N, C-alpha and C positions, 0 to 999 in steps of 0.2 A: 170806263168804257172808252173806245176810240172816239166815239161821238163827242163826249165831253172834253177829251184831250184837244181835239181840233177846235172846238168852240172857245176854249180858254187859252189856247196857245197864242203868245204874242208875235209869233213868227208868221207874217202874212204869206211869205213864199211857200211855206209848207202847206198852209191851208189852200192857197190858190192853185197849186200845181198837183197836189196829192190829196184827194178827198175820198175817204172810205167810210161810209156810214152804215155799219152793220146793225140790223134790227134784231138779230138773234146771235147768240154766241156760236162759234164753230164747235161742232160736236166733239166729244172726247174720242170718237173713233177716227177722227181726221188725223192726217199726218201732223206730228208735233211741230214740225218746222216749216209748214206750208206758209209761203209768203205771197201776199196778194196786194197789188197796188195799182195806181193810175198815174199817168204822166202826160201832161200837155207839152209836146215837143216844139210847138210853135212853127207852123208852116213846114211840114216835113215833105220833101220831094227830092228831085234830082240835084238841086242846088246844094242841099245839106249833105247828100251822099257824096258830093264831089270834094268835100273838105275832110281830109284824113283825121285831123285832130278832133273835129266834131263827131265823126263816126266812131272813133275809138271811145270817146266819152259816152256816146249813146249805147254802144255795145256793153261797156262795163257797167253802166247804170241798169240797163234792162236785165242783165244776167243776175241781178240780185233777186229777181222775182220768179216765182213759179207760175204766176198768172199776172200779166200786166196789161192794162188797157192804155193804149197810146191814142191821143187825140191830135187833131189837126193834120191828118194825112192828106196832102193835096198834091196829087200827081196823076195827070190825065192818062199817062201810059201804064200806071199801076206796076211799074218795074222797080221803083226805088224801095218800096216796102218789102218786096221779095228779095232784093239784094241785101237788105238789112237782115232778113231772116237767114239767109245763107251765111252771113258773117256771124250771127249769133250762134250758129251751129258748128262753125269751123273748129273752135277749140273745145267744143262740148258735145260733139256728135256721139261719142261713145257712151256718155252718161248724162242723161237729162236733156236730150235734144228738144228743141222747140217746134211747135206747129203754129199755124197762123189762121185766125178767123177774121175776115174782113166784112164790115158792114157794107150796105149799098152806099152810093154817093149821095150825101145829104146837104141840103141848103137851098134857100130860096133864090139865090143869085147864081151867076155863072161860076163863082168860086166855090166849088163843092168840096166837102170834106168827107173822109171816111174814118170810122173807128177801127182800130187794129188791136186785136187781142192775141198776144203772144202767150203760149202756155206750154208747160211740160206734160205731155200725155202720160209719162211714167208716174206723175204725182197727182194729177187732177184730170178728170175725164170730162170732155165736152159732151153735152147731151143734145141740145138743140138751141136754136135762136129764132126770134121773129122780130121784124121791124114794126114799130107801132105806126099804124096809119094816122094821118093828120089832116083829114078833110076840112077841119075848121081852122087850120093854120095856127095852132097853139105855139109851135116851136119853130125857131130858125132851123134847127137840126133835130128832128124827132128822135126820141130815145130808141135804143135797141135793147131788147130783152134777151138775155142769154141764160142758159141753165147748165150748171156744172155739178158733177158729183165730186165733192171735196175730199172724199175718202179714196179717190182713185179707183172706185169700183165700177159697177155696170149700169149706173144711172138710175137706181131706184129712187123714188121720191123721198124716202126717209133719209137718204144721204145727199140730197141735192139742194142747192141754193139757187135762187133766181137773181141774177145780177143785172141791174138796169144801167146801161152805159149812156152817157150824154155829155155833150159840150154845150153848156148853157150860154145863150147870147147875153153878154154883160148888160146891154141896154134894156133887156126884158127879163132880168133875172128873177124878180119877184113873181111875175106872172108865169114864167116857165116852170119855176120850182113848185108853185102852187099846183100846176097841172100834173106834176109828177105823183101827187098823192093818189090820183085815180089809177095810174099805172102800177104803183106799188100795191094798191088794194087788189088789182086784177091778178098780179103774180101770186099773192097769197090765196085768193079765192080759187084759182085754178087747181090747187092741190098738188101740183107737180113738184113743188119745192117745199118739203116739210120743214126744212131749216130756215124758211123765211126768205125775205127779199132784202137786197142791198142796193144802194145807189152809189155808183162810182163815176168819176170823171171830174172835169173842171166845171164846178157849179157857179163860179163867180159870185159866191155868197158872202161877200165881204166888202170893205171899203165903201165907196159911194154907190156901188151897185145895189147893195142891200144895207141900208143904214140901220142904226140901233132902233129907231122908231118903227121901221118897217118890219123888224123881227117880231113885233107884237102881233102881227096878223099871221 
């Protein structure tokens, strides 16, 4: 499984930047070549969009995926992410153009982040999303729950997965990941995603953030 691959991989950068933990397999009715991933781009905003070399690499990387969750979108104007969407679609508008789903602005401090979901509507259907409320302040950036029909169909529960997106605070990784269990249970219990729930994002579930001894809990 992909879970065991990431847990055993010696390459920290892969685990740190691209985490996909499926609880159930993609159904046989789904597209055979559907590619889903997550990428922490590290402080994405106007500054990064002003660097042509960086932008070209971002575009070429994101275009590998049919659905990709981008973390650390920090732009008060919300223009940089839409400029990136336009560039993603320039060479690909005729076949497999992208749409964009943005979360609300998340974070306890003035430095807010958004989750950005780029997806190809021709291959995967966006169903709905909701932001997890956090009155007890469990998370620095509370998770966003999204629902996707991975067959590209009309969003029937039997074709749908619930994907929980989050950028975990590295200093509170153990506590924040523990709290995700309740969110995952809620996705399954709601019955809107018969193919189960996934967690995607930068979980910071490695190195000193979650040591070997802490994995026991």
